[in-house]
N, CA, C and O of each residue as an XYZ file, in Angstrom:
672
protein
N      -7.190     12.530     21.660
C      -8.500     11.986     21.418
C      -8.381     10.477     21.215
O      -7.456     10.014     20.547
N      -9.299      9.715     21.781
C      -9.200      8.249     21.793
C      -9.276      7.659     20.394
O      -8.527      6.735     20.075
N     -10.186      8.186     19.537
C     -10.308      7.665     18.178
C      -9.044      7.865     17.375
O      -8.610      6.976     16.643
N      -8.452      9.048     17.518
C      -7.215      9.343     16.794
C      -6.087      8.433     17.263
O      -5.332      7.904     16.448
N      -5.971      8.250     18.580
C      -4.910      7.406     19.124
C      -5.087      5.947     18.720
O      -4.102      5.252     18.471
N      -6.341      5.471     18.650
C      -6.546      4.073     18.256
C      -6.181      3.869     16.790
O      -5.660      2.814     16.428
N      -6.445      4.854     15.948
C      -6.064      4.745     14.544
C      -4.549      4.746     14.399
O      -3.997      3.962     13.627
N      -3.885      5.605     15.124
C      -2.430      5.683     15.037
C      -1.743      4.439     15.588
O      -0.599      4.155     15.233
N      -2.426      3.699     16.445
C      -1.819      2.503     17.026
C      -2.045      1.247     16.178
O      -1.517      0.186     16.509
N      -2.810      1.346     15.102
C      -3.024      0.184     14.243
C      -1.727     -0.180     13.523
O      -0.942      0.699     13.167
N      -1.507     -1.461     13.313
C      -0.315     -1.856     12.543
C      -0.484     -1.443     11.075
O      -1.598     -1.402     10.554
N       0.625     -1.143     10.432
C       0.569     -0.742      9.021
C       0.835     -1.923      8.091
O       1.020     -1.730      6.889
N       0.856     -3.113      8.617
C       1.163     -4.302      7.825
C       0.283     -4.430      6.588
O       0.762     -4.829      5.527
N      -0.994     -4.098      6.714
C      -1.907     -4.256      5.587
C      -1.492     -3.369      4.426
O      -1.636     -3.769      3.270
N      -0.985     -2.186      4.698
C      -0.551     -1.274      3.637
C       0.691     -1.830      2.940
O       0.766     -1.844      1.711
N       1.643     -2.277      3.713
C       2.867     -2.856      3.155
C       2.534     -4.121      2.367
O       3.045     -4.332      1.267
N       1.684     -4.948      2.935
C       1.280     -6.206      2.302
C       0.615     -5.956      0.937
O       0.949     -6.614     -0.048
N      -0.331     -5.001      0.886
C      -1.038     -4.747     -0.376
C      -0.189     -3.948     -1.356
O      -0.447     -3.980     -2.560
N       0.792     -3.251     -0.875
C       1.775     -2.643     -1.786
C       2.546     -3.765     -2.496
O       2.750     -3.715     -3.708
N       2.966     -4.765     -1.735
C       3.676     -5.911     -2.313
C       2.773     -6.695     -3.264
O       3.220     -7.135     -4.322
N       1.501     -6.870     -2.890
C       0.557     -7.562     -3.776
C       0.360     -6.774     -5.075
O       0.220     -7.363     -6.147
N       0.351     -5.461     -4.976
C       0.187     -4.619     -6.167
C       1.377     -4.780     -7.104
O       1.209     -4.924     -8.315
N       2.562     -4.755     -6.546
C       3.767     -4.940     -7.375
C       3.762     -6.327     -8.020
O       4.093     -6.463     -9.198
N       3.393     -7.347     -7.259
C       3.324     -8.706     -7.821
C       2.278     -8.781     -8.929
O       2.484     -9.469     -9.929
N       1.174     -8.089     -8.764
C       0.129     -8.061     -9.786
C       0.650     -7.406    -11.067
O       0.402     -7.894    -12.170
N       1.366     -6.308    -10.909
C       1.941     -5.616    -12.062
C       2.973     -6.489    -12.776
O       3.009     -6.538    -14.006
N       3.796     -7.164    -12.012
C       4.813     -8.040    -12.604
C       4.141     -9.189    -13.357
O       4.558     -9.526    -14.466
N       3.126     -9.781    -12.778
C       2.407    -10.871    -13.443
C       1.730    -10.374    -14.721
O       1.713    -11.079    -15.730
N       1.174     -9.168    -14.680
C       0.437     -8.647    -15.830
C       1.332     -8.364    -17.022
O       1.031     -8.770    -18.144
N       2.444     -7.658    -16.775
C       3.271     -7.260    -17.925
C       4.756     -7.148    -17.588
O       5.520     -6.511    -18.314
N       5.152     -7.766    -16.493
C       6.561     -7.703    -16.107
C       6.979     -6.328    -15.614
O       8.163     -5.990    -15.615
N       5.988     -5.529    -15.188
C       6.259     -4.164    -14.702
C       6.904     -3.343    -15.823
O       7.825     -2.557    -15.601
N       6.380     -3.558    -17.044
C       6.988     -2.974    -18.239
C       6.771     -1.476    -18.380
O       7.621     -0.779    -18.934
N       5.651     -0.977    -17.889
C       5.332      0.433    -18.081
C       5.297      1.138    -16.726
O       4.350      0.956    -15.961
N       6.315      1.938    -16.423
C       6.349      2.591    -15.112
C       5.219      3.594    -14.902
O       4.840      3.856    -13.761
N       4.679      4.153    -15.966
C       3.550      5.083    -15.800
C       2.299      4.349    -15.357
O       1.568      4.820    -14.485
N       2.055      3.195    -15.959
C       0.904      2.397    -15.524
C       1.121      1.921    -14.097
O       0.202      1.972    -13.279
N       2.317      1.463    -13.792
C       2.615      0.994    -12.436
C       2.406      2.103    -11.415
O       1.851      1.868    -10.342
N       2.844      3.296    -11.744
C       2.670      4.435    -10.834
C       1.199      4.728    -10.617
O       0.771      4.987     -9.493
N       0.428      4.688    -11.685
C      -1.011      4.950    -11.569
C      -1.686      3.893    -10.693
O      -2.475      4.225     -9.807
N      -1.375      2.636    -10.942
C      -2.004      1.552    -10.184
C      -1.619      1.629     -8.706
O      -2.480      1.510     -7.833
N      -0.347      1.824     -8.426
C       0.087      1.961     -7.022
C      -0.598      3.152     -6.355
O      -1.002      3.068     -5.196
N      -0.726      4.240     -7.074
C      -1.400      5.418     -6.526
C      -2.852      5.116     -6.211
O      -3.339      5.469     -5.137
N      -3.548      4.469     -7.132
C      -4.953      4.136     -6.888
C      -5.116      3.216     -5.681
O      -6.013      3.415     -4.862
N      -4.255      2.216     -5.573
C      -4.346      1.288     -4.441
C      -4.115      2.035     -3.126
O      -4.847      1.826     -2.158
N      -3.111      2.894     -3.087
C      -2.822      3.607     -1.842
C      -3.875      4.658     -1.514
O      -4.193      4.866     -0.343
N      -4.416      5.318     -2.524
C      -5.515      6.258     -2.264
C      -6.734      5.526     -1.722
O      -7.403      6.016     -0.812
N      -7.025      4.354     -2.281
C      -8.165      3.577     -1.800
C      -7.966      3.157     -0.344
O      -8.888      3.259      0.464
N      -6.779      2.692     -0.014
C      -6.520      2.299      1.378
C      -6.590      3.513      2.307
O      -7.128      3.425      3.411
N      -6.053      4.627      1.863
C      -6.089      5.871      2.650
C      -7.526      6.259      2.972
O      -7.873      6.490      4.130
N      -8.356      6.328      1.939
C      -9.743      6.721      2.169
C     -10.498      5.691      2.992
O     -11.352      6.052      3.801
N     -10.193      4.407      2.795
C     -10.886      3.356      3.541
C     -10.566      3.432      5.032
O     -11.465      3.332      5.867
N      -9.312      3.606      5.361
C      -8.919      3.703      6.772
C      -9.534      4.944      7.410
O     -10.049      4.884      8.526
N      -9.479      6.051      6.708
C     -10.020      7.290      7.258
C     -11.541      7.293      7.339
O     -12.112      7.989      8.178
N     -12.203      6.527      6.479
C     -13.663      6.444      6.537
C     -14.129      5.506      7.641
O     -15.256      5.619      8.122
N     -13.269      4.588      8.040
C     -13.657      3.599      9.033
C     -13.196      3.919     10.435
O     -13.502      3.175     11.366
N     -12.473      4.999     10.608
C     -11.951      5.353     11.925
C     -12.060      6.871     12.088
O     -12.609      7.568     11.234
N     -11.544      7.343     13.163
C     -11.506      8.787     13.365
C     -10.678      9.383     12.235
O      -9.494      9.079     12.090
N     -11.309     10.230     11.441
C     -10.638     10.780     10.259
C      -9.527     11.738     10.672
O      -9.772     12.745     11.335
N      -8.312     11.410     10.272
C      -7.160     12.256     10.543
C      -6.845     13.116      9.327
O      -6.487     14.287      9.452
N      -6.983     12.519      8.159
C      -6.606     13.194      6.922
C      -7.831     13.424      6.051
O      -8.838     12.726      6.176
N      -7.733     14.400      5.177
C      -8.823     14.706      4.256
C      -8.921     13.575      3.229
O      -7.904     13.143      2.687
N     -10.140     13.094      2.959
C     -10.303     12.017      1.987
C     -10.078     12.511      0.561
O     -10.191     13.703      0.273
N      -9.762     11.582     -0.311
C      -9.552     11.910     -1.717
C     -10.854     11.801     -2.503
O     -11.257     12.761     -3.160
N     -11.519     10.648     -2.446
C     -12.684     10.422     -3.301
C     -13.920      9.947     -2.541
O     -15.000      9.872     -3.127
N     -13.794      9.630     -1.274
C     -14.904      9.023     -0.532
C     -15.179      9.835      0.715
O     -14.305      9.999      1.567
N     -16.383     10.338      0.819
C     -16.711     11.244      1.914
C     -17.478     10.581      3.065
O     -17.490     11.110      4.177
N     -18.113      9.440      2.819
C     -18.933      8.809      3.855
C     -18.068      8.251      4.977
O     -16.844      8.183      4.873
N     -18.747      7.853      6.057
C     -18.034      7.289      7.208
C     -18.766      6.063      7.712
O     -19.978      5.930      7.543
N     -18.024      5.184      8.323
C     -18.595      4.035      9.018
C     -17.632      3.664     10.130
O     -16.714      2.866      9.940
N     -17.853      4.246     11.273
C     -16.942      4.000     12.404
C     -17.038      2.587     12.952
O     -16.196      2.170     13.747
N     -18.051      1.851     12.537
C     -18.173      0.457     12.974
C     -17.396     -0.505     12.097
O     -17.348     -1.704     12.372
N     -16.787      0.017     11.043
C     -16.039     -0.827     10.114
C     -14.611     -1.012     10.600
O     -13.984     -0.067     11.080
N     -14.105     -2.213     10.476
C     -12.723     -2.472     10.868
C     -11.803     -1.838      9.826
O     -11.904     -2.178      8.647
N     -10.905     -0.924     10.223
C     -10.081     -0.207      9.246
C      -9.104     -1.089      8.473
O      -8.798     -0.802      7.316
N      -8.614     -2.154      9.097
C      -7.699     -3.044      8.372
C      -8.464     -3.830      7.307
O      -7.980     -4.001      6.188
N      -9.650     -4.304      7.655
C     -10.486     -4.993      6.665
C     -10.855     -4.037      5.540
O     -10.870     -4.424      4.372
N     -11.149     -2.805      5.885
C     -11.511     -1.802      4.874
C     -10.345     -1.530      3.927
O     -10.532     -1.450      2.713
N      -9.159     -1.390      4.475
C      -7.983     -1.118      3.634
C      -7.691     -2.287      2.700
O      -7.445     -2.086      1.511
N      -7.717     -3.509      3.233
C      -7.442     -4.685      2.405
C      -8.496     -4.839      1.316
O      -8.163     -5.115      0.163
N      -9.753     -4.663      1.672
C     -10.833     -4.805      0.685
C     -10.756     -3.714     -0.375
O     -11.045     -3.973     -1.543
N     -10.378     -2.514      0.003
C     -10.252     -1.418     -0.965
C      -9.137     -1.714     -1.968
O      -9.319     -1.542     -3.173
N      -7.995     -2.154     -1.472
C      -6.879     -2.489     -2.361
C      -7.261     -3.640     -3.285
O      -6.994     -3.604     -4.486
N      -7.886     -4.653     -2.711
C      -8.331     -5.814     -3.485
C      -9.288     -5.382     -4.598
O      -9.141     -5.812     -5.743
N     -10.253     -4.549     -4.272
C     -11.254     -4.126     -5.267
C     -10.606     -3.351     -6.413
O     -10.940     -3.571     -7.578
N      -9.685     -2.450     -6.093
C      -8.995     -1.693     -7.147
C      -8.250     -2.654     -8.064
O      -8.366     -2.565     -9.286
N      -7.495     -3.561     -7.483
C      -6.695     -4.477     -8.294
C      -7.553     -5.435     -9.122
O      -7.227     -5.707    -10.277
N      -8.632     -5.946     -8.554
C      -9.472     -6.860     -9.334
C     -10.225     -6.115    -10.436
O     -10.535     -6.702    -11.472
N     -10.519     -4.849    -10.230
C     -11.155     -4.060    -11.293
C     -10.192     -3.828    -12.449
O     -10.602     -3.821    -13.610
N      -8.928     -3.640    -12.141
C      -7.935     -3.346    -13.168
C      -7.317     -4.600    -13.780
O      -6.881     -4.583    -14.931
N      -7.281     -5.679    -13.014
C      -6.635     -6.928    -13.452
C      -7.566     -8.110    -13.194
O      -7.301     -8.950    -12.334
N      -8.648     -8.158    -13.942
C      -9.672     -9.197    -13.750
C      -9.106    -10.607    -13.887
O      -9.570    -11.529    -13.216
N      -8.122    -10.778    -14.738
C      -7.542    -12.107    -14.951
C      -6.860    -12.645    -13.693
O      -6.650    -13.852    -13.573
N      -6.520    -11.776    -12.772
C      -5.841    -12.202    -11.546
C      -6.779    -12.216    -10.338
O      -6.319    -12.297     -9.199
N      -8.076    -12.139    -10.576
C      -9.051    -12.014     -9.487
C      -8.980    -13.147     -8.473
O      -9.070    -12.896     -7.272
N      -8.821    -14.382     -8.922
C      -8.812    -15.491     -7.957
C      -7.586    -15.426     -7.049
O      -7.693    -15.670     -5.848
N      -6.431    -15.103     -7.610
C      -5.219    -14.955     -6.803
C      -5.368    -13.795     -5.811
O      -4.988    -13.908     -4.646
N      -5.919    -12.697     -6.284
C      -6.109    -11.532     -5.410
C      -7.138    -11.817     -4.320
O      -7.000    -11.332     -3.197
N      -8.165    -12.597     -4.639
C      -9.164    -12.960     -3.623
C      -8.558    -13.847     -2.541
O      -8.918    -13.737     -1.369
N      -7.649    -14.716     -2.928
C      -6.950    -15.547     -1.939
C      -6.093    -14.664     -1.027
O      -6.002    -14.905      0.177
N      -5.478    -13.657     -1.605
C      -4.668    -12.729     -0.802
C      -5.548    -11.914      0.142
O      -5.149    -11.625      1.271
N      -6.739    -11.546     -0.314
C      -7.662    -10.842      0.577
C      -8.070    -11.745      1.738
O      -8.110    -11.304      2.887
N      -8.370    -12.999      1.443
C      -8.735    -13.943      2.509
C      -7.605    -14.065      3.532
O      -7.861    -14.125      4.735
N      -6.357    -14.102      3.058
C      -5.215    -14.153      3.977
C      -5.142    -12.898      4.837
O      -4.869    -12.978      6.035
N      -5.385    -11.733      4.228
C      -5.340    -10.469      4.987
C      -6.412    -10.427      6.062
O      -6.191     -9.901      7.153
N      -7.568    -10.981      5.750
C      -8.690    -10.936      6.691
C      -8.615    -12.033      7.749
O      -9.278    -11.939      8.782
N      -7.817    -13.068      7.504
C      -7.769    -14.227      8.408
C      -7.329    -13.865      9.817
O      -7.749    -14.508     10.779
N      -6.498    -12.856      9.952
C      -5.998    -12.489     11.280
C      -6.982    -11.604     12.059
O      -6.774    -11.331     13.241
N      -8.034    -11.166     11.401
C      -9.013    -10.296     12.066
C     -10.146    -11.131     12.631
O     -10.519    -12.152     12.053
N     -10.694    -10.703     13.760
C     -11.814    -11.463     14.318
C     -13.026    -11.405     13.377
O     -13.383    -10.345     12.861
N     -13.643    -12.566     13.172
C     -14.851    -12.588     12.354
C     -15.937    -11.817     13.082
O     -15.960    -11.753     14.311
N     -16.817    -11.245     12.316
C     -17.923    -10.533     12.934
C     -18.355     -9.335     12.123
O     -17.907     -9.105     10.999
N     -19.246     -8.582     12.741
C     -19.885     -7.454     12.087
C     -18.870     -6.379     11.670
O     -18.980     -5.823     10.577
N     -17.904     -6.087     12.508
C     -16.919     -5.045     12.197
C     -16.091     -5.410     10.966
O     -15.837     -4.560     10.112
N     -15.679     -6.648     10.877
C     -14.906     -7.091      9.718
C     -15.758     -7.036      8.455
O     -15.288     -6.573      7.416
N     -17.013     -7.506      8.529
C     -17.910     -7.465      7.372
C     -18.153     -6.023      6.925
O     -18.142     -5.721      5.732
N     -18.372     -5.147      7.893
C     -18.578     -3.735      7.552
C     -17.308     -3.136      6.952
O     -17.383     -2.288      6.062
N     -16.156     -3.566      7.428
C     -14.894     -3.085      6.865
C     -14.728     -3.491      5.412
O     -14.312     -2.686      4.578
N     -15.054     -4.741      5.112
C     -14.953     -5.215      3.732
C     -15.930     -4.436      2.845
O     -15.563     -3.990      1.758
N     -17.149     -4.276      3.303
C     -18.147     -3.529      2.512
C     -17.709     -2.082      2.314
O     -17.862     -1.527      1.226
N     -17.171     -1.477      3.357
C     -16.692     -0.095      3.258
C     -15.539      0.006      2.268
O     -15.518      0.904      1.426
N     -14.584     -0.907      2.366
C     -13.451     -0.891      1.447
C     -13.882     -1.004     -0.006
O     -13.327     -0.336     -0.878
N     -14.866     -1.846     -0.263
C     -15.369     -1.991     -1.631
C     -16.050     -0.709     -2.108
O     -15.866     -0.294     -3.252
N     -16.840     -0.081     -1.227
C     -17.497      1.186     -1.605
C     -16.471      2.282     -1.869
O     -16.606      3.055     -2.818
N     -15.455      2.340     -1.030
C     -14.397      3.345     -1.209
C     -13.698      3.137     -2.552
O     -13.513      4.087     -3.313
N     -13.312      1.897     -2.840
C     -12.616      1.604     -4.101
C     -13.495      1.924     -5.301
O     -13.021      2.486     -6.288
N     -14.768      1.570     -5.221
C     -15.674      1.872     -6.328
C     -15.796      3.382     -6.550
O     -15.820      3.840     -7.692
N     -15.872      4.146     -5.475
C     -15.945      5.609     -5.606
C     -14.664      6.160     -6.225
O     -14.712      7.047     -7.078
N     -13.536      5.640     -5.799
C     -12.256      6.089     -6.349
C     -12.157      5.740     -7.836
O     -11.796      6.588     -8.652
N     -12.474      4.507     -8.181
C     -12.410      4.091     -9.584
C     -13.349      4.925    -10.450
O     -13.006      5.292    -11.574
N     -14.520      5.219     -9.928
C     -15.464      6.059    -10.678
C     -14.905      7.472    -10.850
O     -15.063      8.072    -11.914
N     -14.259      8.002     -9.825
C     -13.713      9.363     -9.921
C     -12.573      9.451    -10.934
O     -12.279     10.531    -11.448
N     -11.939      8.331    -11.218
C     -10.804      8.308    -12.151
C     -11.177      7.698    -13.513
O     -10.306      7.475    -14.353
N     -12.457      7.435    -13.724
C     -12.896      6.751    -14.947
C     -12.489      7.494    -16.221
O     -12.122      6.853    -17.205
N     -12.542      8.782    -16.227
C     -12.232      9.584    -17.423
C     -10.891     10.309    -17.271
O     -10.751     11.450    -17.711
N      -9.920      9.662    -16.660
C      -8.645     10.340    -16.386
C      -7.631     10.249    -17.518
O      -6.483     10.663    -17.354
N      -8.042      9.713    -18.665
C      -7.155      9.646    -19.817
C      -6.295      8.406    -19.874
O      -5.407      8.321    -20.723
N      -6.522      7.451    -19.011
C      -5.666      6.266    -18.970
C      -5.814      5.393    -20.206
O      -4.929      4.588    -20.498
N      -6.904      5.534    -20.933
C      -7.150      4.663    -22.085
C      -6.788      5.315    -23.417
O      -7.266      4.881    -24.465
N      -5.968      6.330    -23.391
C      -5.636      7.018    -24.639
C      -4.557      6.298    -25.425
O      -4.247      6.689    -26.551
N      -3.989      5.265    -24.856
C      -2.952      4.508    -25.547
C      -1.582      5.106    -25.286
O      -1.417      6.037    -24.498
N      -0.633      4.549    -25.961
C       0.750      4.986    -25.820
C       0.922      6.347    -26.489
O       0.695      6.466    -27.693
N       1.316      7.376    -25.739
C       1.470      8.703    -26.334
C       2.468      8.725    -27.486
O       2.298      9.497    -28.430
N       3.499      7.897    -27.426
C       4.481      7.854    -28.513
C       3.852      7.278    -29.776
O       4.068      7.792    -30.874
N       3.072      6.207    -29.616
C       2.400      5.629    -30.775
C       1.377      6.604    -31.342
O       1.275      6.764    -32.559
N       0.616      7.260    -30.456
C      -0.381      8.221    -30.904
C       0.293      9.345    -31.671
O      -0.195      9.756    -32.723
N       1.397      9.842    -31.164
C       2.126     10.920    -31.827
C       2.627     10.433    -33.182
O       2.549     11.160    -34.172
N       3.136      9.215    -33.231
C       3.619      8.642    -34.490
C       2.462      8.528    -35.489
O       2.617      8.868    -36.662
N       1.303      8.050    -35.022
C       0.144      7.929    -35.904
C      -0.320      9.295    -36.391
O      -0.665      9.443    -37.563
N      -0.334     10.304    -35.509
C      -0.724     11.656    -35.903
C       0.211     12.198    -36.974
O      -0.235     12.831    -37.930
N       1.512     11.949    -36.814
C       2.479     12.415    -37.803
C       2.278     11.721    -39.141
O       2.395     12.347    -40.194
N       1.974     10.422    -39.098
C       1.754      9.680    -40.339
C       0.527     10.207    -41.067
O       0.550     10.359    -42.288
N      -0.555     10.491    -40.323
C      -1.761     11.030    -40.937
C      -1.480     12.412    -41.509
O      -1.888     12.713    -42.631
N      -0.791     13.250    -40.754
C      -0.455     14.591    -41.228
C       0.396     14.525    -42.483
O       0.158     15.267    -43.436
N       1.391     13.638    -42.491
C       2.271     13.495    -43.653
C       1.465     13.005    -44.855
O       1.648     13.489    -45.972
N       0.576     12.047    -44.621
C      -0.248     11.512    -45.692
C      -1.156     12.594    -46.275
O      -1.270     12.720    -47.494
N      -1.798     13.371    -45.410
C      -2.655     14.460    -45.886
C      -1.850     15.505    -46.645
O      -2.287     16.018    -47.675
N      -0.680     15.809    -46.124
C       0.185     16.789    -46.760
C       0.612     16.306    -48.141
O       0.627     17.082    -49.097
N       0.959     15.027    -48.246
C       1.375     14.477    -49.537
C       0.215     14.490    -50.528
O       0.407     14.794    -51.706
N      -0.980     14.163    -50.058
C      -2.134     14.180    -50.941
C      -2.424     15.591    -51.429
O      -2.682     15.817    -52.611
N      -2.376     16.532    -50.500
C      -2.632     17.922    -50.877
C      -1.575     18.404    -51.853
O      -1.886     19.037    -52.862
N      -0.339     18.104    -51.545
C       0.771     18.526    -52.398
C       0.677     17.839    -53.762
O       0.906     18.455    -54.803
N       0.335     16.552    -53.730
C       0.203     15.804    -54.984
C      -0.911     16.358    -55.841
O      -0.783     16.459    -57.061
N      -2.037     16.727    -55.175
C      -3.155     17.296    -55.936
C      -2.760     18.608    -56.591
O      -3.141     18.886    -57.728
N      -1.989     19.416    -55.861
C      -1.552     20.717    -56.403
C      -0.630     20.502    -57.582
O      -0.746     21.185    -58.600
N       0.290     19.552    -57.451
C       1.265     19.299    -58.517
C       0.553     18.774    -59.754
O       0.856     19.178    -60.876
N      -0.414     17.855    -59.534
C      -1.108     17.268    -60.686
C      -2.061     18.252    -61.325
O      -2.258     18.230    -62.540
N      -2.651     19.112    -60.524
C      -3.716     19.998    -60.995
C      -3.213     21.040    -61.872
O      -3.986     21.868    -62.353
């Protein structure tokens, strides 16, 4: 099928490029200190690019969070914009640097309606993905610290109860 073959013939440079941008973003943010956060962020960026490419071309794979389609959207623009949107949502302090990287990614694509639709599609895909993961437990804090705090509260309550019994 022509749509499938055209998708398979696209260069994968945008995926590799935004993977590298994601790692650089993580390093700038915290020195890549937390591998769980890094894994989550890399996963979100790649899921966004996956859904963006599949929404903008002949769908080969089942989408994760975005069901709509726009075959007039440039898939490379969609992938770059999706990755950019995820990263700027998670790392607002790096938005200007990430926007410059998006401009570089888009510079090699012909200007026009397809590129604009690709950028808009990528942003919609990323927003849908971020919304689907909004309540995924990422903001619960460090599980070790939480466990330590729970133990301290339990110990404190236990001591109070025990102290009350001893005094009473």
